[in-house]
N, C-alpha and C positions, 0 to 999 in steps of 0.2 A: 453456437457453431455456425447454424445455418444463416444467422444475421450477418457473420462475418464474411462468409461466402458472397451473400447478396451484395453487400457493400463493394467487396472486391471487383464484382462482376460490373456493378455501377461505374466504378472508378475506370475500370478498363475500357467499357462502353463510352463513357465521357471522352477519355484520352483518345480513343479512335476517332471518335467524331470532331475532336478537335483538329487532330492532323488532317482528317479528310477536308476540314474547312479551310485550312491553312495552305494545302497543295492544290486546292480546287482550281484556282485562276490559271494554273499552269497545264490542266489537263482538260479544261472545258473551253467553248469557243466563247466569243465576245458575248453573244447574246444570253447565253447561260448565265455567265458571270454578271450581268446586268441584273437578271431574275434574282439570282442569289442575293445580290446585294439589297434589292428590294424586299426579299424575303427576310432577311436579317432585321431590316428596319422594322417591319411589321412585327417580328417576333419580339423585338424591344418593347413594343407597345403592350404586347402579351405579358411581358414581365410586369408592366405597371398596373395591368388587370390583375395579374396574380397577387400583385401586393395589396390592393384593395379587396380582393374577393376572397383569397385563400388565407392572407394573413392578418389583416385587419377586419375582415368579417362584413365588409360592404360590397355586396355584389353591384357591379356596374356595366352598362352598355354604354357609356359616354366618353370613354378615353380616347375616341377618335377626335373629340374637340379639341383637347390641348395638343393632339398630335397634328391638327390642321393649323392651330395657330401658330405652333412652332415652324411647321413648313413655310407658311406664308411670312413670317417674321424673317426666316432665313432667306426667303427668296428677295424680298426687298432689300434686306441690309447687303446681300451679294450683289444686287443690281445697282445699289447707290452708294453704298459706304464701304464696304471691304468683301474682298473675296478670299479671306484667311479663314479656313475651316474652324480654327479654334474661337474665333470670334463669333462666327455664325451659329455655332453649337451653343455657347453661352446664351447669345440671344434667343436661339430656338428655346432653350431650356428655361430661360427666364420669362418668355411669354406664355409657356405652357403653365408654369407656376403659378403666373399672375391670373391667368383665366380660371386655374383650380381654385385659387385663393379667393375669388370673386364669387365662387359657387359654394364655398364652404357654409354659407348660412343656409342653403338649401338642401344640400347632401348630408351634411353629417348628423343633424338631428333626426333624419329619417331610418327607417328600419325595414329589412326585407324586401320584399317585392317593390315597395314604394320606391326605394333607393334605384331599383332598374328603371321605374317609369320616369322619375326625374331626372336621372342621368341620360337616359334615351331622348327625352325632352330637350335638354341642353345640347346635346349632339345635333339633333335636327334643326334647332334653333341657328347653332353655328353655321352648318351648311348652308341653310337658307340665306344668312347673311353674306357668306363668301360668295354666293350665287348672284347677289343683287349688287354687291359694291364693287362695280365693273372697274371704277377709277384706280382702285388699288389692287384687287384680285383678278381683274380680267374677265370677271363673270363666269358664266357656265362655260367660257372658251378656255379657262384657266391662263396660266402664265408659262410662255415656252421661251426656248432660246436662254436659260439661265445659265450665266457663265461657269465654268469650271472652277473648283475651289482649289486652294493651295492649303495643304495641312497646317504649316506653320509660316511665318514670315521669312523670306528669302528662299524657302524652296519652290520647285516647279509646280504647275498646275496639275491636276489629275487628269490627264489627256486621254486615259483608255480606260476601258470598263474593268480591266484587271486590277489598276491601280485604286480605281474608285471602290471596288469590292474590297481590297485589302485595309482600304481606310475605314470603311464601315466595319469590317470585322473588328478592328482594332478598337474602336470607338465602343462597339457594342460588348466586347469581352471586359474592357475597362469599368464600364458601367455596370454589368452585370456582376462583377467581382466586388466592386463597391457596394451594392444592395445585398449581396450575401454577407459581407463583413457585418453591414449595419444591423443586420438581422441576428447576428450573433450577439449583439449587445444587449444591454438592460431596454432599450426601445423595442427590440424586436419581441423580448420576453413579454414586455408590457402589452403590446398589440395582440399577441398570441392569447394571452390571458383574457383580455378584453372580449376577444373573439369567443372564448370558450365560456366565460361566465362574466359578463360585463356588470351585472349587479354587486356581485361580490368583489370585483376590482373598485367599484366606486367606493364599496363600504370601507375597504382598505385605506381610503384616502387619497386614490389617484384621480387625476383629473382626466378622465377618459375623454371629454370631447376634445382636449387640446391635443392629446397623443393621435386622435383620428384626423384632426385637421392636419397636423404635421405629416400625415401618412398620405392623405389626399393631395396635398401641395406637392410633396415630394413624387408621388405617382404622376401628377401634371407635369412635373419637370422631365422626367425619364420620358413622358409620351412627346413631349416639345423637342426634346434632344433627337427623338426618333424622326420627327419629322424633318429635321435638318439632313438627316441620312437619307430620307427619301428624296430630297432635292438634289443631294448629291449623285444619287443611284440613278436617277431617270431625267433629270434636269428639266422636268417639267411637272407641274401640279395642276390640278383642277378640284371642284368640289366634289367630283365623282369618286376621288380616291378616298374620302372620309365619310361615307354615307352608312347607313343602317347595317347593309349587307358585310360591310368590313367589321364593324362593331360586332355583330352576331358571330362571324367567323373567328374573330379575336377569343370571344367568350368560349367557343365551341373548343378552340385549341387549349384553352386553359383547363377546361374540364377534363379534357382527354388527357393531358399531360400532368394533371395534378393541380388542384387550386393552390394546396398549401407548399407546393414545391417551384420555385423559382425557374431552377433548371428544367423541371418537367414541363412548366408552362411556356418557356422558351422554346422547346423542343416540339410541344404540341402545336403550338402556334405557328412554327415554321412549316410543320406537317401539313397543316390543314391549309394554308396558304399556297403550298407547292401543289397540293392535289387539286386545289382550285383553278390554278393557272394551267395545269395540266389537263382537267376536264374542259376548260374552254377550248382546247385544240381538239380534244377527241370527240365530245358531245357539243359542239356548239349549239347556244340556244338553250340547253338543257342543264348546264353545271348549276345553277341555282337549285334547281327541283332536286338534283341529286345531294347536294349539300344539305338541303332541308330535311332530305330523308335521313341522311347522316346525323343531323343534330337530333331529331326525334329518337333514332336507334340509341344515340348515345344517353339521352335521358332514362331510355328503359334499361340499357345493358350495363349502365355505369351509375347505378343509384347512389353510391358513396360518393362519387363526384358531384352529382347534383344537390346531394345533402350539403356538401361543403359550400356551394354556391348559394345556397340559401343561408346557411350558416345558424347558429344559435341565437344570432342576434334579431333574428327574425321573431316579433313578438307573438305572432300567430302560432309558433311551434317553440315553446319555451324549453329551455335545455333540461334533461332529465337528471335530478338530482337523487343520489341514492339514500335510502331512508337511514338515519343515523343510528347507531347501536349504542347502547350504555357502556360497552367495553371497548370502543373502538371509535376513533374519529376518522371520516373520510380522508382518503389520501390527498384530494385535492385540496382542501384545506392547508396541508403542509406544502404541496407541490407548486400551487400557483400563487397564492397570496403572500404567505410570510416571506417568501424567497425576494418578493419584488419590494419589501418595504426598505427604505432607505436606513 
């Protein structure tokens, strides 16, 4: 009974949030609408972090790398090839997926904290390349004056902050819905089973590295698509948009929202980014310090969230398996592996 009440409350809250997001551009000023659009783009990157961290069991600090790849690919295509939003979105998602595919041999075989270090190194390497490749990226000065996009062929360009926000909202809602539907399929079940007990899943004959590689590439595509939304929202990008502080904030938001919940990660990441932007105005020069304290507090106050970030894939902390009894078989043997067999 209580579970049903909680589900209804969550659905009601989600419906209210969705309604608020839809009516927001008509009740806020242009500046706030632009901030909300950028926040939605970053929250979509948070969804990719949750997909890897909470669902696949691979904690990451490197999703800003495909995010940056998608953003710069979108900017280049928009200035030289096409100003159609769908084209830019596909190109950006493809750029993020390609970058993720190139890093699969480094990320997928690793476990636990090592994954965090590898993904962080990849992120920093990408940011360094963007800062030095001035002929394409504009270097540390970034790319400015990016033309406004048209959602589809034949439609007018998104000339106002309200229009750009609504476009961003529609794309984010579509992609998040697609991810939620995917996680309800057998693929999502396999990823969660590998997160909970990889050894048992391997023993059942499943190709765990293949599933993890697919999840890594899909998360890269989602982050790349978010990069195109960043270009739409602010029409300017620079390497500073993709640094370590952004990666840490996204991971913090995912931990707060729930690493195993795509919707929670979306809300958590959006909340943390909004707090950061607000703190920059209230406490100039001290916002990073406050957010750092918030991160440390989260580690101690939300131990379950931190445990999910580390995940049972961390070999230094193997999953606890209850001792077998002669008169019963552990429920996980029936709930996790046999259900996945073809």
